[in-house]
PDB file of N, CA, C and O in Angstrom:
ATOM      1  N   MET A   1      -8.344  35.345  -5.071  1.00  0.00           N
ATOM      2  CA  MET A   1      -8.149  34.032  -4.739  1.00  0.00           C
ATOM      3  C   MET A   1      -8.028  33.905  -3.027  1.00  0.00           C
ATOM      4  O   MET A   1      -7.403  34.708  -2.335  1.00  0.00           O
ATOM      5  N   LYS A   2      -8.681  32.856  -2.574  1.00  0.00           N
ATOM      6  CA  LYS A   2      -8.716  32.359  -1.286  1.00  0.00           C
ATOM      7  C   LYS A   2      -8.391  31.739  -0.655  1.00  0.00           C
ATOM      8  O   LYS A   2      -9.275  30.920  -0.406  1.00  0.00           O
ATOM      9  N   ILE A   3      -7.205  31.497   0.064  1.00  0.00           N
ATOM     10  CA  ILE A   3      -6.606  30.456   0.659  1.00  0.00           C
ATOM     11  C   ILE A   3      -6.900  30.421   1.849  1.00  0.00           C
ATOM     12  O   ILE A   3      -6.716  31.377   2.603  1.00  0.00           O
ATOM     13  N   LEU A   4      -7.658  28.743   2.384  1.00  0.00           N
ATOM     14  CA  LEU A   4      -7.714  28.288   3.471  1.00  0.00           C
ATOM     15  C   LEU A   4      -6.817  27.266   4.060  1.00  0.00           C
ATOM     16  O   LEU A   4      -6.515  26.305   3.353  1.00  0.00           O
ATOM     17  N   ILE A   5      -6.319  27.357   5.360  1.00  0.00           N
ATOM     18  CA  ILE A   5      -5.358  26.610   5.693  1.00  0.00           C
ATOM     19  C   ILE A   5      -6.261  26.189   7.465  1.00  0.00           C
ATOM     20  O   ILE A   5      -6.650  26.833   8.440  1.00  0.00           O
ATOM     21  N   ILE A   6      -6.226  24.660   6.999  1.00  0.00           N
ATOM     22  CA  ILE A   6      -7.099  24.386   8.339  1.00  0.00           C
ATOM     23  C   ILE A   6      -6.033  23.100   8.612  1.00  0.00           C
ATOM     24  O   ILE A   6      -5.624  22.410   7.679  1.00  0.00           O
ATOM     25  N   ARG A   7      -5.698  22.907   9.814  1.00  0.00           N
ATOM     26  CA  ARG A   7      -4.879  21.643  10.295  1.00  0.00           C
ATOM     27  C   ARG A   7      -6.252  20.596  10.816  1.00  0.00           C
ATOM     28  O   ARG A   7      -7.421  20.980  10.865  1.00  0.00           O
ATOM     29  N   HIS A   8      -5.937  19.703  11.046  1.00  0.00           N
ATOM     30  CA  HIS A   8      -6.944  18.428  11.109  1.00  0.00           C
ATOM     31  C   HIS A   8      -7.357  17.987  12.598  1.00  0.00           C
ATOM     32  O   HIS A   8      -6.546  17.789  13.502  1.00  0.00           O
ATOM     33  N   ALA A   9      -8.275  17.907  12.668  1.00  0.00           N
ATOM     34  CA  ALA A   9      -9.071  17.524  13.689  1.00  0.00           C
ATOM     35  C   ALA A   9      -7.874  16.907  14.828  1.00  0.00           C
ATOM     36  O   ALA A   9      -6.715  16.677  14.483  1.00  0.00           O
ATOM     37  N   LYS A  10      -8.408  16.683  16.281  1.00  0.00           N
ATOM     38  CA  LYS A  10      -7.750  15.848  17.230  1.00  0.00           C
ATOM     39  C   LYS A  10      -7.835  14.816  17.029  1.00  0.00           C
ATOM     40  O   LYS A  10      -8.977  14.432  16.777  1.00  0.00           O
ATOM     41  N   VAL A  11      -6.605  13.671  17.016  1.00  0.00           N
ATOM     42  CA  VAL A  11      -6.462  12.709  16.607  1.00  0.00           C
ATOM     43  C   VAL A  11      -6.470  11.718  18.334  1.00  0.00           C
ATOM     44  O   VAL A  11      -5.970  11.969  19.430  1.00  0.00           O
ATOM     45  N   ASN A  12      -7.326  10.538  17.789  1.00  0.00           N
ATOM     46  CA  ASN A  12      -7.494  10.142  18.924  1.00  0.00           C
ATOM     47  C   ASN A  12      -6.406   8.791  19.138  1.00  0.00           C
ATOM     48  O   ASN A  12      -6.712   7.624  18.891  1.00  0.00           O
ATOM     49  N   HIS A  13      -5.113   9.246  19.641  1.00  0.00           N
ATOM     50  CA  HIS A  13      -3.942   8.446  19.874  1.00  0.00           C
ATOM     51  C   HIS A  13      -3.233   8.955  21.088  1.00  0.00           C
ATOM     52  O   HIS A  13      -2.873  10.096  21.376  1.00  0.00           O
ATOM     53  N   VAL A  14      -3.125   7.812  21.729  1.00  0.00           N
ATOM     54  CA  VAL A  14      -2.306   8.422  23.247  1.00  0.00           C
ATOM     55  C   VAL A  14      -1.206   7.780  22.840  1.00  0.00           C
ATOM     56  O   VAL A  14      -1.075   6.634  22.411  1.00  0.00           O
ATOM     57  N   TRP A  15      -0.095   8.998  23.091  1.00  0.00           N
ATOM     58  CA  TRP A  15       1.091   8.527  22.664  1.00  0.00           C
ATOM     59  C   TRP A  15       2.203   7.884  24.026  1.00  0.00           C
ATOM     60  O   TRP A  15       2.275   8.464  25.109  1.00  0.00           O
ATOM     61  N   LYS A  16       2.748   7.012  23.802  1.00  0.00           N
ATOM     62  CA  LYS A  16       3.714   6.195  24.926  1.00  0.00           C
ATOM     63  C   LYS A  16       4.661   7.705  25.454  1.00  0.00           C
ATOM     64  O   LYS A  16       5.061   8.747  24.935  1.00  0.00           O
ATOM     65  N   LYS A  17       4.696   6.972  26.913  1.00  0.00           N
ATOM     66  CA  LYS A  17       5.303   8.395  27.403  1.00  0.00           C
ATOM     67  C   LYS A  17       7.045   8.178  27.092  1.00  0.00           C
ATOM     68  O   LYS A  17       7.839   9.118  27.063  1.00  0.00           O
ATOM     69  N   TRP A  18       7.399   6.778  26.880  1.00  0.00           N
ATOM     70  CA  TRP A  18       8.784   6.350  26.326  1.00  0.00           C
ATOM     71  C   TRP A  18       8.755   5.202  25.430  1.00  0.00           C
ATOM     72  O   TRP A  18       7.909   4.309  25.439  1.00  0.00           O
ATOM     73  N   CYS A  19       9.802   5.316  24.625  1.00  0.00           N
ATOM     74  CA  CYS A  19       9.921   4.129  23.717  1.00  0.00           C
ATOM     75  C   CYS A  19      11.113   4.043  23.079  1.00  0.00           C
ATOM     76  O   CYS A  19      11.737   5.098  22.966  1.00  0.00           O
ATOM     77  N   THR A  20      11.683   2.852  22.541  1.00  0.00           N
ATOM     78  CA  THR A  20      12.752   2.968  21.376  1.00  0.00           C
ATOM     79  C   THR A  20      12.290   3.452  20.483  1.00  0.00           C
ATOM     80  O   THR A  20      11.135   3.800  20.235  1.00  0.00           O
ATOM     81  N   SER A  21      13.644   3.517  19.684  1.00  0.00           N
ATOM     82  CA  SER A  21      13.469   3.936  17.996  1.00  0.00           C
ATOM     83  C   SER A  21      12.386   3.341  17.515  1.00  0.00           C
ATOM     84  O   SER A  21      11.448   3.957  17.009  1.00  0.00           O
ATOM     85  N   SER A  22      12.469   1.722  17.683  1.00  0.00           N
ATOM     86  CA  SER A  22      11.370   1.254  16.618  1.00  0.00           C
ATOM     87  C   SER A  22       9.779   1.175  17.081  1.00  0.00           C
ATOM     88  O   SER A  22       8.769   1.050  16.388  1.00  0.00           O
ATOM     89  N   GLU A  23      10.015   1.351  19.155  1.00  0.00           N
ATOM     90  CA  GLU A  23       8.721   1.674  19.200  1.00  0.00           C
ATOM     91  C   GLU A  23       7.736   2.771  18.547  1.00  0.00           C
ATOM     92  O   GLU A  23       6.530   2.767  18.299  1.00  0.00           O
ATOM     93  N   PHE A  24       8.890   3.822  18.357  1.00  0.00           N
ATOM     94  CA  PHE A  24       8.578   5.262  18.400  1.00  0.00           C
ATOM     95  C   PHE A  24       8.047   5.335  16.609  1.00  0.00           C
ATOM     96  O   PHE A  24       7.115   6.059  16.260  1.00  0.00           O
ATOM     97  N   ASP A  25       8.731   4.567  15.755  1.00  0.00           N
ATOM     98  CA  ASP A  25       8.170   4.163  14.491  1.00  0.00           C
ATOM     99  C   ASP A  25       6.932   3.618  14.415  1.00  0.00           C
ATOM    100  O   ASP A  25       6.092   3.991  13.596  1.00  0.00           O
ATOM    101  N   GLU A  26       6.711   2.489  15.468  1.00  0.00           N
ATOM    102  CA  GLU A  26       5.445   2.059  15.374  1.00  0.00           C
ATOM    103  C   GLU A  26       4.203   3.429  15.842  1.00  0.00           C
ATOM    104  O   GLU A  26       3.154   3.651  15.238  1.00  0.00           O
ATOM    105  N   GLN A  27       4.595   3.998  16.765  1.00  0.00           N
ATOM    106  CA  GLN A  27       3.955   5.187  17.524  1.00  0.00           C
ATOM    107  C   GLN A  27       3.584   5.987  16.356  1.00  0.00           C
ATOM    108  O   GLN A  27       2.411   6.303  16.156  1.00  0.00           O
ATOM    109  N   CYS A  28       4.528   6.320  15.589  1.00  0.00           N
ATOM    110  CA  CYS A  28       4.231   7.170  14.561  1.00  0.00           C
ATOM    111  C   CYS A  28       3.105   6.517  13.498  1.00  0.00           C
ATOM    112  O   CYS A  28       2.236   7.265  13.051  1.00  0.00           O
ATOM    113  N   SER A  29       3.138   5.279  13.155  1.00  0.00           N
ATOM    114  CA  SER A  29       2.444   4.852  12.241  1.00  0.00           C
ATOM    115  C   SER A  29       1.176   4.516  12.326  1.00  0.00           C
ATOM    116  O   SER A  29       0.338   4.538  11.424  1.00  0.00           O
ATOM    117  N   MET A  30       0.972   4.017  14.084  1.00  0.00           N
ATOM    118  CA  MET A  30      -0.501   4.189  14.500  1.00  0.00           C
ATOM    119  C   MET A  30      -1.260   5.711  14.575  1.00  0.00           C
ATOM    120  O   MET A  30      -2.481   5.810  14.454  1.00  0.00           O
ATOM    121  N   TYR A  31      -0.491   6.725  14.763  1.00  0.00           N
ATOM    122  CA  TYR A  31      -0.879   8.304  14.943  1.00  0.00           C
ATOM    123  C   TYR A  31      -1.218   8.180  13.659  1.00  0.00           C
ATOM    124  O   TYR A  31      -2.440   8.223  13.517  1.00  0.00           O
ATOM    125  N   ASP A  32      -0.502   8.017  12.476  1.00  0.00           N
ATOM    126  CA  ASP A  32      -0.727   8.554  11.169  1.00  0.00           C
ATOM    127  C   ASP A  32      -2.267   7.983  10.613  1.00  0.00           C
ATOM    128  O   ASP A  32      -2.960   8.659   9.853  1.00  0.00           O
ATOM    129  N   THR A  33      -2.717   6.496  11.171  1.00  0.00           N
ATOM    130  CA  THR A  33      -3.995   6.045  10.887  1.00  0.00           C
ATOM    131  C   THR A  33      -5.096   5.649  11.785  1.00  0.00           C
ATOM    132  O   THR A  33      -5.944   4.759  11.719  1.00  0.00           O
ATOM    133  N   ALA A  34      -4.785   6.737  12.794  1.00  0.00           N
ATOM    134  CA  ALA A  34      -6.229   6.721  13.872  1.00  0.00           C
ATOM    135  C   ALA A  34      -7.033   7.922  13.382  1.00  0.00           C
ATOM    136  O   ALA A  34      -6.987   8.836  12.558  1.00  0.00           O
ATOM    137  N   SER A  35      -7.764   7.432  14.306  1.00  0.00           N
ATOM    138  CA  SER A  35      -9.244   8.155  13.813  1.00  0.00           C
ATOM    139  C   SER A  35      -9.120   9.535  14.381  1.00  0.00           C
ATOM    140  O   SER A  35      -8.238   9.895  15.161  1.00  0.00           O
ATOM    141  N   VAL A  36     -10.106  10.278  13.903  1.00  0.00           N
ATOM    142  CA  VAL A  36      -9.992  12.091  14.702  1.00  0.00           C
ATOM    143  C   VAL A  36     -11.169  12.323  15.229  1.00  0.00           C
ATOM    144  O   VAL A  36     -12.202  11.926  14.690  1.00  0.00           O
ATOM    145  N   ASP A  37     -11.150  12.965  16.299  1.00  0.00           N
ATOM    146  CA  ASP A  37     -12.581  13.119  17.003  1.00  0.00           C
ATOM    147  C   ASP A  37     -13.012  14.619  16.469  1.00  0.00           C
ATOM    148  O   ASP A  37     -12.656  15.729  16.863  1.00  0.00           O
ATOM    149  N   THR A  38     -13.775  14.283  15.583  1.00  0.00           N
ATOM    150  CA  THR A  38     -14.718  15.488  14.618  1.00  0.00           C
ATOM    151  C   THR A  38     -15.698  16.044  15.395  1.00  0.00           C
ATOM    152  O   THR A  38     -16.093  17.192  15.191  1.00  0.00           O
ATOM    153  N   SER A  39     -16.302  15.067  16.611  1.00  0.00           N
ATOM    154  CA  SER A  39     -17.102  16.193  17.373  1.00  0.00           C
ATOM    155  C   SER A  39     -17.465  17.441  17.796  1.00  0.00           C
ATOM    156  O   SER A  39     -18.629  17.694  18.109  1.00  0.00           O
ATOM    157  N   PRO A  40     -16.504  18.317  17.839  1.00  0.00           N
ATOM    158  CA  PRO A  40     -16.552  19.536  17.953  1.00  0.00           C
ATOM    159  C   PRO A  40     -16.322  20.541  17.000  1.00  0.00           C
ATOM    160  O   PRO A  40     -16.176  21.749  17.188  1.00  0.00           O
ATOM    161  N   LEU A  41     -16.302  19.668  15.577  1.00  0.00           N
ATOM    162  CA  LEU A  41     -16.185  20.689  14.386  1.00  0.00           C
ATOM    163  C   LEU A  41     -17.528  20.875  13.811  1.00  0.00           C
ATOM    164  O   LEU A  41     -18.533  20.193  13.611  1.00  0.00           O
ATOM    165  N   ASN A  42     -17.128  22.075  13.630  1.00  0.00           N
ATOM    166  CA  ASN A  42     -19.069  22.478  12.514  1.00  0.00           C
ATOM    167  C   ASN A  42     -18.554  22.900  11.362  1.00  0.00           C
ATOM    168  O   ASN A  42     -17.573  23.588  11.080  1.00  0.00           O
ATOM    169  N   PRO A  43     -19.729  22.151  10.490  1.00  0.00           N
ATOM    170  CA  PRO A  43     -19.593  22.441   8.977  1.00  0.00           C
ATOM    171  C   PRO A  43     -19.127  23.976   8.691  1.00  0.00           C
ATOM    172  O   PRO A  43     -19.545  24.839   9.462  1.00  0.00           O
ATOM    173  N   LEU A  44     -18.389  24.298   7.753  1.00  0.00           N
ATOM    174  CA  LEU A  44     -17.844  25.326   7.391  1.00  0.00           C
ATOM    175  C   LEU A  44     -18.582  25.798   5.827  1.00  0.00           C
ATOM    176  O   LEU A  44     -18.792  24.966   4.945  1.00  0.00           O
ATOM    177  N   MET A  45     -18.789  26.709   5.739  1.00  0.00           N
ATOM    178  CA  MET A  45     -19.323  27.524   4.378  1.00  0.00           C
ATOM    179  C   MET A  45     -18.468  27.972   3.876  1.00  0.00           C
ATOM    180  O   MET A  45     -17.961  28.957   4.413  1.00  0.00           O
ATOM    181  N   CYS A  46     -17.953  27.505   2.714  1.00  0.00           N
ATOM    182  CA  CYS A  46     -16.785  28.267   1.846  1.00  0.00           C
ATOM    183  C   CYS A  46     -17.014  28.305   0.717  1.00  0.00           C
ATOM    184  O   CYS A  46     -17.751  27.429   0.265  1.00  0.00           O
ATOM    185  N   ASP A  47     -16.523  29.239  -0.094  1.00  0.00           N
ATOM    186  CA  ASP A  47     -17.027  29.625  -1.475  1.00  0.00           C
ATOM    187  C   ASP A  47     -15.375  28.942  -2.106  1.00  0.00           C
ATOM    188  O   ASP A  47     -14.737  29.811  -2.699  1.00  0.00           O
ATOM    189  N   ALA A  48     -14.780  27.776  -2.049  1.00  0.00           N
ATOM    190  CA  ALA A  48     -13.653  27.782  -2.842  1.00  0.00           C
ATOM    191  C   ALA A  48     -14.243  27.002  -3.884  1.00  0.00           C
ATOM    192  O   ALA A  48     -15.272  26.350  -3.710  1.00  0.00           O
ATOM    193  N   SER A  49     -13.564  27.057  -5.054  1.00  0.00           N
ATOM    194  CA  SER A  49     -13.474  26.448  -5.885  1.00  0.00           C
ATOM    195  C   SER A  49     -12.805  25.259  -5.767  1.00  0.00           C
ATOM    196  O   SER A  49     -13.535  24.311  -6.055  1.00  0.00           O
ATOM    197  N   ASP A  50     -11.811  24.985  -5.486  1.00  0.00           N
ATOM    198  CA  ASP A  50     -11.017  23.654  -5.184  1.00  0.00           C
ATOM    199  C   ASP A  50     -10.573  23.739  -3.713  1.00  0.00           C
ATOM    200  O   ASP A  50     -10.058  24.687  -3.120  1.00  0.00           O
ATOM    201  N   ILE A  51     -10.972  22.252  -3.181  1.00  0.00           N
ATOM    202  CA  ILE A  51     -10.299  21.969  -1.955  1.00  0.00           C
ATOM    203  C   ILE A  51      -9.013  21.249  -1.846  1.00  0.00           C
ATOM    204  O   ILE A  51      -9.206  20.070  -2.141  1.00  0.00           O
ATOM    205  N   TYR A  52      -7.754  21.483  -1.536  1.00  0.00           N
ATOM    206  CA  TYR A  52      -6.802  20.605  -1.231  1.00  0.00           C
ATOM    207  C   TYR A  52      -6.570  19.990   0.004  1.00  0.00           C
ATOM    208  O   TYR A  52      -6.626  20.850   0.883  1.00  0.00           O
ATOM    209  N   ILE A  53      -6.300  18.717   0.521  1.00  0.00           N
ATOM    210  CA  ILE A  53      -6.174  18.065   1.397  1.00  0.00           C
ATOM    211  C   ILE A  53      -4.948  17.404   1.130  1.00  0.00           C
ATOM    212  O   ILE A  53      -4.599  17.097  -0.009  1.00  0.00           O
ATOM    213  N   SER A  54      -4.009  17.085   2.580  1.00  0.00           N
ATOM    214  CA  SER A  54      -2.791  16.062   2.343  1.00  0.00           C
ATOM    215  C   SER A  54      -3.295  14.601   2.099  1.00  0.00           C
ATOM    216  O   SER A  54      -4.513  14.428   2.137  1.00  0.00           O
ATOM    217  N   LYS A  55      -2.693  13.815   1.918  1.00  0.00           N
ATOM    218  CA  LYS A  55      -3.073  12.776   1.856  1.00  0.00           C
ATOM    219  C   LYS A  55      -3.223  11.880   3.066  1.00  0.00           C
ATOM    220  O   LYS A  55      -3.634  10.744   2.827  1.00  0.00           O
ATOM    221  N   LEU A  56      -2.992  12.157   4.179  1.00  0.00           N
ATOM    222  CA  LEU A  56      -3.351  11.560   5.447  1.00  0.00           C
ATOM    223  C   LEU A  56      -4.908  11.467   5.913  1.00  0.00           C
ATOM    224  O   LEU A  56      -5.676  12.426   5.830  1.00  0.00           O
ATOM    225  N   ILE A  57      -5.249  10.274   6.381  1.00  0.00           N
ATOM    226  CA  ILE A  57      -6.660   9.892   6.529  1.00  0.00           C
ATOM    227  C   ILE A  57      -7.179  10.968   7.519  1.00  0.00           C
ATOM    228  O   ILE A  57      -8.369  11.221   7.331  1.00  0.00           O
ATOM    229  N   ARG A  58      -6.648  11.607   8.436  1.00  0.00           N
ATOM    230  CA  ARG A  58      -6.826  12.599   9.488  1.00  0.00           C
ATOM    231  C   ARG A  58      -7.560  13.761   8.490  1.00  0.00           C
ATOM    232  O   ARG A  58      -8.722  14.159   8.411  1.00  0.00           O
ATOM    233  N   THR A  59      -6.799  13.972   8.051  1.00  0.00           N
ATOM    234  CA  THR A  59      -7.124  15.168   6.882  1.00  0.00           C
ATOM    235  C   THR A  59      -8.532  15.398   6.315  1.00  0.00           C
ATOM    236  O   THR A  59      -9.338  16.321   6.205  1.00  0.00           O
ATOM    237  N   TYR A  60      -8.388  13.687   5.916  1.00  0.00           N
ATOM    238  CA  TYR A  60      -9.712  13.435   4.729  1.00  0.00           C
ATOM    239  C   TYR A  60     -11.169  13.582   5.623  1.00  0.00           C
ATOM    240  O   TYR A  60     -12.237  14.040   5.218  1.00  0.00           O
ATOM    241  N   TYR A  61     -10.836  13.027   6.996  1.00  0.00           N
ATOM    242  CA  TYR A  61     -11.995  13.022   8.000  1.00  0.00           C
ATOM    243  C   TYR A  61     -12.200  14.104   8.410  1.00  0.00           C
ATOM    244  O   TYR A  61     -13.378  14.225   8.745  1.00  0.00           O
ATOM    245  N   THR A  62     -11.384  15.321   8.611  1.00  0.00           N
ATOM    246  CA  THR A  62     -11.378  16.561   9.273  1.00  0.00           C
ATOM    247  C   THR A  62     -12.558  17.424   7.666  1.00  0.00           C
ATOM    248  O   THR A  62     -13.689  17.909   7.697  1.00  0.00           O
ATOM    249  N   ALA A  63     -11.830  17.293   6.817  1.00  0.00           N
ATOM    250  CA  ALA A  63     -12.627  17.809   5.788  1.00  0.00           C
ATOM    251  C   ALA A  63     -13.782  17.653   5.321  1.00  0.00           C
ATOM    252  O   ALA A  63     -14.388  18.589   4.797  1.00  0.00           O
ATOM    253  N   ARG A  64     -14.438  16.059   5.470  1.00  0.00           N
ATOM    254  CA  ARG A  64     -15.569  15.846   5.138  1.00  0.00           C
ATOM    255  C   ARG A  64     -16.908  16.274   6.262  1.00  0.00           C
ATOM    256  O   ARG A  64     -18.102  16.354   5.977  1.00  0.00           O
ATOM    257  N   LYS A  65     -16.261  16.504   7.577  1.00  0.00           N
ATOM    258  CA  LYS A  65     -16.872  17.030   8.582  1.00  0.00           C
ATOM    259  C   LYS A  65     -17.191  18.483   8.484  1.00  0.00           C
ATOM    260  O   LYS A  65     -18.169  18.968   9.052  1.00  0.00           O
ATOM    261  N   MET A  66     -16.191  19.312   7.612  1.00  0.00           N
ATOM    262  CA  MET A  66     -16.345  20.749   7.525  1.00  0.00           C
ATOM    263  C   MET A  66     -16.800  21.227   6.366  1.00  0.00           C
ATOM    264  O   MET A  66     -17.393  22.305   6.320  1.00  0.00           O
ATOM    265  N   PHE A  67     -16.593  20.538   5.378  1.00  0.00           N
ATOM    266  CA  PHE A  67     -17.307  20.706   4.081  1.00  0.00           C
ATOM    267  C   PHE A  67     -18.406  19.660   3.405  1.00  0.00           C
ATOM    268  O   PHE A  67     -18.998  19.736   2.328  1.00  0.00           O
ATOM    269  N   GLY A  68     -18.452  18.656   4.451  1.00  0.00           N
ATOM    270  CA  GLY A  68     -19.349  17.659   3.633  1.00  0.00           C
ATOM    271  C   GLY A  68     -19.036  17.021   2.408  1.00  0.00           C
ATOM    272  O   GLY A  68     -17.914  16.518   2.367  1.00  0.00           O
ATOM    273  N   ASP A  69     -19.912  16.891   1.164  1.00  0.00           N
ATOM    274  CA  ASP A  69     -19.539  16.717   0.349  1.00  0.00           C
ATOM    275  C   ASP A  69     -18.876  16.705  -0.845  1.00  0.00           C
ATOM    276  O   ASP A  69     -18.799  15.898  -1.772  1.00  0.00           O
ATOM    277  N   GLU A  70     -18.391  17.835  -0.601  1.00  0.00           N
ATOM    278  CA  GLU A  70     -17.480  18.711  -1.226  1.00  0.00           C
ATOM    279  C   GLU A  70     -16.336  17.429  -2.319  1.00  0.00           C
ATOM    280  O   GLU A  70     -16.031  16.283  -1.990  1.00  0.00           O
ATOM    281  N   LYS A  71     -16.012  18.038  -3.380  1.00  0.00           N
ATOM    282  CA  LYS A  71     -14.594  17.230  -3.794  1.00  0.00           C
ATOM    283  C   LYS A  71     -13.550  17.896  -3.490  1.00  0.00           C
ATOM    284  O   LYS A  71     -13.347  19.104  -3.615  1.00  0.00           O
ATOM    285  N   PHE A  72     -12.495  16.606  -2.847  1.00  0.00           N
ATOM    286  CA  PHE A  72     -11.282  17.342  -2.510  1.00  0.00           C
ATOM    287  C   PHE A  72     -10.351  16.800  -3.564  1.00  0.00           C
ATOM    288  O   PHE A  72     -10.660  15.947  -4.396  1.00  0.00           O
ATOM    289  N   THR A  73      -9.256  17.347  -3.449  1.00  0.00           N
ATOM    290  CA  THR A  73      -7.755  16.890  -4.212  1.00  0.00           C
ATOM    291  C   THR A  73      -7.068  16.423  -3.142  1.00  0.00           C
ATOM    292  O   THR A  73      -6.918  17.165  -2.171  1.00  0.00           O
ATOM    293  N   ARG A  74      -6.540  15.122  -3.146  1.00  0.00           N
ATOM    294  CA  ARG A  74      -5.471  14.962  -2.106  1.00  0.00           C
ATOM    295  C   ARG A  74      -4.276  14.812  -2.521  1.00  0.00           C
ATOM    296  O   ARG A  74      -4.124  13.943  -3.380  1.00  0.00           O
ATOM    297  N   THR A  75      -3.064  15.582  -2.069  1.00  0.00           N
ATOM    298  CA  THR A  75      -1.785  15.700  -2.511  1.00  0.00           C
ATOM    299  C   THR A  75      -1.094  15.343  -1.477  1.00  0.00           C
ATOM    300  O   THR A  75      -1.422  15.336  -0.290  1.00  0.00           O
ATOM    301  N   SER A  76       0.037  14.997  -2.057  1.00  0.00           N
ATOM    302  CA  SER A  76       1.462  15.184  -0.936  1.00  0.00           C
ATOM    303  C   SER A  76       2.162  16.126  -1.320  1.00  0.00           C
ATOM    304  O   SER A  76       3.380  15.953  -1.277  1.00  0.00           O
ATOM    305  N   LEU A  77       1.694  17.276  -1.763  1.00  0.00           N
ATOM    306  CA  LEU A  77       2.636  18.170  -1.813  1.00  0.00           C
ATOM    307  C   LEU A  77       2.873  19.273  -0.735  1.00  0.00           C
ATOM    308  O   LEU A  77       3.753  20.122  -0.592  1.00  0.00           O
ATOM    309  N   ILE A  78       1.649  18.908   0.035  1.00  0.00           N
ATOM    310  CA  ILE A  78       1.300  19.732   1.099  1.00  0.00           C
ATOM    311  C   ILE A  78       1.850  18.939   2.494  1.00  0.00           C
ATOM    312  O   ILE A  78       1.514  19.255   3.635  1.00  0.00           O
ATOM    313  N   MET A  79       2.517  18.142   2.237  1.00  0.00           N
ATOM    314  CA  MET A  79       2.886  17.501   3.469  1.00  0.00           C
ATOM    315  C   MET A  79       4.251  18.026   3.829  1.00  0.00           C
ATOM    316  O   MET A  79       4.805  18.764   3.014  1.00  0.00           O
ATOM    317  N   GLY A  80       4.945  17.684   5.129  1.00  0.00           N
ATOM    318  CA  GLY A  80       6.460  17.735   5.352  1.00  0.00           C
ATOM    319  C   GLY A  80       7.295  16.358   5.061  1.00  0.00           C
ATOM    320  O   GLY A  80       8.521  16.256   5.109  1.00  0.00           O
ATOM    321  N   TYR A  81       6.289  15.242   4.722  1.00  0.00           N
ATOM    322  CA  TYR A  81       6.562  13.898   4.146  1.00  0.00           C
ATOM    323  C   TYR A  81       6.108  13.018   3.067  1.00  0.00           C
ATOM    324  O   TYR A  81       5.049  13.607   2.850  1.00  0.00           O
ATOM    325  N   GLN A  82       6.108  12.324   2.462  1.00  0.00           N
ATOM    326  CA  GLN A  82       5.424  11.643   1.701  1.00  0.00           C
ATOM    327  C   GLN A  82       4.772  10.494   2.263  1.00  0.00           C
ATOM    328  O   GLN A  82       5.347   9.716   3.023  1.00  0.00           O
ATOM    329  N   VAL A  83       3.465  10.369   1.863  1.00  0.00           N
ATOM    330  CA  VAL A  83       2.662   9.076   2.399  1.00  0.00           C
ATOM    331  C   VAL A  83       2.584   7.954   1.380  1.00  0.00           C
ATOM    332  O   VAL A  83       2.238   8.383   0.279  1.00  0.00           O
ATOM    333  N   PRO A  84       2.792   6.706   1.413  1.00  0.00           N
ATOM    334  CA  PRO A  84       2.559   5.998   0.167  1.00  0.00           C
ATOM    335  C   PRO A  84       1.201   5.609  -0.065  1.00  0.00           C
ATOM    336  O   PRO A  84       0.900   5.003  -1.093  1.00  0.00           O
TER     337      PRO A  84
END
């Protein structure tokens, strides 16, 4: 069995330098839904039989760029928190 762990691509979000707690929550939400910069990524040839990714949209876009049209299983089991 081979396990490949890949972090998502760079997120296109500029964090505010200072914010209140409610603004921070808003910034986190914006970060979680922001697009990613996949331009420097190259397709990855991998003989994995199953590819698991988190439910965050940035991991989906990263995986599509790296693995093309492969089937992915999206799961919240590999995240630090739950995404609805």
